[in-house]
C-alpha positions in Angstrom: -31.5 -9.1 -8.9 -31.0 -6.0 -6.6 -28.6 -3.1 -7.4 -25.9 -2.6 -4.6 -26.2 0.9 -3.1 -23.7 3.7 -2.5 -24.0 6.7 -0.4 -22.0 9.5 -1.6 -21.7 12.8 0.6 -21.7 16.0 -1.7 -22.7 14.5 -5.3 -23.9 17.8 -6.6 -20.6 18.7 -8.2 -17.2 18.0 -8.5 -15.5 14.5 -7.5 -18.8 13.6 -5.7 -20.7 14.0 -9.0 -18.5 12.7 -11.1 -18.7 9.7 -8.7 -22.0 9.5 -8.8 -22.1 9.3 -12.3 -19.5 6.4 -12.4 -21.4 4.5 -9.6 -24.4 4.8 -12.1 -22.0 3.0 -14.9 -21.0 0.5 -12.7 -24.4 -0.9 -11.4 -25.2 0.9 -8.1 -28.4 2.5 -7.0 -27.5 5.7 -5.6 -27.9 8.1 -2.7 -26.4 11.3 -2.7 -26.2 14.4 -0.6 -26.0 18.4 -1.4 -26.0 21.1 1.0 -27.5 24.4 -1.1 -28.4 23.6 -4.3 -31.0 21.8 -5.6 -30.8 22.7 -9.2 -27.6 20.8 -9.5 -28.6 18.0 -7.7 -31.2 17.3 -10.0 -29.0 17.6 -13.2 -26.5 14.6 -11.6 -29.9 12.9 -10.6 -31.2 12.7 -13.7 -27.6 11.7 -15.7 -27.0 8.8 -13.0 -30.8 7.8 -13.8 -30.2 7.8 -18.0 -27.6 5.0 -16.9 -30.5 3.0 -15.3 -29.8 4.0 -11.3 -32.2 4.6 -8.9 -31.3 7.7 -7.7 -32.1 9.6 -4.1 -30.8 12.7 -3.0 -30.8 14.1 0.7 -30.4 17.6 1.5 -28.1 17.8 4.4 -25.2 19.3 6.4 -22.9 17.0 7.4 -21.6 18.6 10.6 -25.3 18.1 11.8 -25.4 14.8 13.3 -29.8 15.2 13.0 -28.9 15.7 9.2 -26.4 12.7 8.6 -29.0 10.4 10.2 -31.7 11.3 8.1 -29.4 11.0 5.1 -28.6 7.6 6.2 -32.4 6.7 7.1 -33.3 8.4 3.6 -30.9 5.9 1.9 -32.0 3.0 3.9 -35.7 3.2 3.6 -35.3 4.2 -0.3 -33.1 2.0 -1.4 -31.6 -0.1 1.4 -28.3 -0.2 3.4 -25.2 0.7 1.4 -22.7 -1.2 0.8 -20.1 1.6 -0.2 -19.6 5.3 1.8 -18.1 7.9 -0.2 -17.3 10.6 2.6 -17.3 13.2 0.2 -17.7 16.7 1.4 -15.1 19.5 2.0 -15.0 22.8 2.4 -12.2 25.7 2.5 -12.0 29.2 3.2 -10.3 32.4 1.3 -6.7 32.1 0.7 -4.7 33.3 3.9 -2.4 32.8 6.5 -3.3 31.3 9.7 -2.4 34.4 11.8 -5.3 36.2 9.9 -8.4 33.2 10.2 -11.2 34.0 12.7 -11.9 31.5 15.0 -15.3 31.2 13.5 -13.9 30.3 10.0 -12.0 27.7 11.7 -14.8 26.2 13.6 -16.5 25.8 10.1 -13.8 23.9 8.5 -13.2 21.8 11.3 -16.8 21.4 11.7 -17.7 20.1 8.2 -14.4 18.2 7.1 -13.4 16.5 10.6 -16.7 16.1 12.7 -19.2 15.8 9.8 -16.8 12.9 8.1 -16.4 11.5 11.5 -20.4 11.3 11.8 -20.7 9.7 8.5 -17.8 7.2 8.9 -19.9 6.1 12.1 -23.1 5.8 10.8 -21.9 3.7 7.9 -20.0 1.6 10.4 -23.0 1.0 12.2 -25.1 -0.2 9.4 -22.2 -2.3 8.0 -20.6 -3.6 10.1 -21.1 -7.7 10.6 -21.4 -7.6 14.7 -24.4 -5.6 14.4 -26.4 -7.1 12.0 -24.6 -5.7 8.7 -23.2 -7.4 5.3 -19.8 -5.9 5.5 -19.0 -3.1 3.4 -16.7 -0.1 2.3 -15.9 3.3 3.3 -13.7 5.7 1.1 -12.5 8.9 2.5 -11.7 11.9 0.2 -9.0 13.4 1.6 -6.6 16.0 -0.2 -3.1 16.0 -1.1 -3.1 19.2 1.1 -2.7 16.9 4.3 0.8 16.1 3.4 2.0 19.5 2.0 0.5 21.6 4.7 -1.2 24.5 1.9 0.6 27.4 3.5 -0.4 30.9 2.7 -3.4 29.4 1.3 -5.3 27.0 3.4 -3.4 25.6 6.5 -6.8 24.9 8.1 -8.1 23.0 5.5 -4.9 20.9 5.2 -5.0 20.0 9.1 -8.7 18.9 8.9 -7.5 16.4 5.7 -4.7 15.0 7.9 -7.3 14.0 10.4 -9.1 12.4 7.6 -6.2 10.7 7.1 -5.4 9.7 10.4 -8.9 8.2 10.9 -8.9 6.3 7.6 -5.9 4.4 9.5 -7.6 4.0 12.9 -11.1 2.7 11.7 -9.9 0.3 8.9 -8.0 -1.3 12.2 -11.5 -1.1 14.1 -13.5 -2.3 11.3 -11.0 -5.0 9.1 -12.0 -8.0 11.8 -16.3 -6.9 11.0 -16.0 -6.5 7.3 -15.6 -3.1 6.5 -12.8 -1.8 4.4 -11.8 1.9 5.2 -9.7 3.5 2.5 -8.8 7.1 1.8 -7.8 9.1 -1.6 -5.9 12.1 -1.4 -6.7 14.4 -4.7 -4.2 16.8 -6.0 -5.1 19.8 -7.6 -8.6 19.0 -9.8 -10.8 21.1 -11.7 -13.5 21.6 -9.6 -15.3 24.7 -8.3 -13.8 24.4 -4.7 -11.2 26.5 -6.0 -13.8 29.5 -6.5 -15.2 29.2 -3.1 -11.4 29.8 -1.8 -11.3 33.0 -3.9 -8.7 31.7 -7.0 -11.1 30.2 -9.8 -7.9 29.8 -12.0 -5.5 28.2 -9.5 -4.8 24.8 -11.1 -3.6 26.9 -13.9 -1.3 28.5 -11.7 -0.1 25.8 -9.8 0.2 23.3 -12.6 3.7 24.1 -13.6 5.0 22.6 -10.2 2.7 19.2 -10.9 5.0 16.6 -12.4 2.5 15.7 -15.1 2.4 19.2 -16.4 -1.6 19.4 -15.3 -4.6 19.3 -13.2 -6.5 16.1 -13.2 -10.2 16.1 -13.8 -13.0 15.0 -11.2 -13.4 11.3 -13.4 -9.9 10.5 -12.8 -10.1 10.6 -8.7 -13.6 9.2 -9.0 -12.0 6.0 -10.9 -10.2 5.5 -8.0 -12.7 5.9 -5.5 -15.2 3.4 -7.2 -12.2 0.7 -7.7 -11.7 0.8 -3.9 -15.1 0.6 -3.6 -15.5 -2.6 -5.4 -14.7 -6.3 -4.7 -11.6 -5.6 -7.0 -10.2 -4.2 -3.6 -11.5 -6.6 -1.4 -7.8 -6.8 0.3 -7.0 -3.1 0.5 -7.7 -1.5 3.7 -6.0 1.4 5.4 -4.7 2.6 2.3 -4.0 6.6 1.6 -3.7 6.6 -2.0 -2.6 10.1 -3.8 -4.4 10.9 -7.1 -2.2 14.3 -7.5 -0.2 13.7 -10.8 3.0 12.4 -8.8 2.8 15.6 -6.8 
């Protein structure tokens, strides 16, 4: 019996890598993308294969339509049409105030976090929708609790892009519900990943932990558990949901 296929964007680190490893343990074959670190991708691939999964990696910048198309085509050719998409890629710039952000920085964050996410949703919908010959499926978008908090003095542009992901989730769930595709969104709070280093504060979680009701930052696996549940048949009547995994923040 063939294993179901899951496609994960940004699977070489952090939440994406945790999703890939959880998916392998849950019986999926996996295609995941990475953008610049093939060594990290190889480590995740080997870990997933140790759980019996067939794994394909794809170098892809999701803000590029050509790269997104190639990623989905690689997945379909090597493994089959995915039954689940984890739309995980996200970027942020250096912490600061919006008044100091350049147009180039804002465009980059929007291109990856909004345009990239929408392109991946579109391609998944084209392949999964029953009215287009697909078998249905699940899309889980990875947003951020920042979409409701605004990230003042840190990443207002990033928070704005995650608000766009929230809105797209709600709208697409309504479009795709009649054609067999569920669309949901997970909004992580402060999670121990290296995205904080790219924003200029590697130890950010330690600083904000006292303001989190649970008193700690989260682990990537804690977010992955929710994402994989939403991707599974156990969540068969859940669509259009925005679920916080944020320690009560």
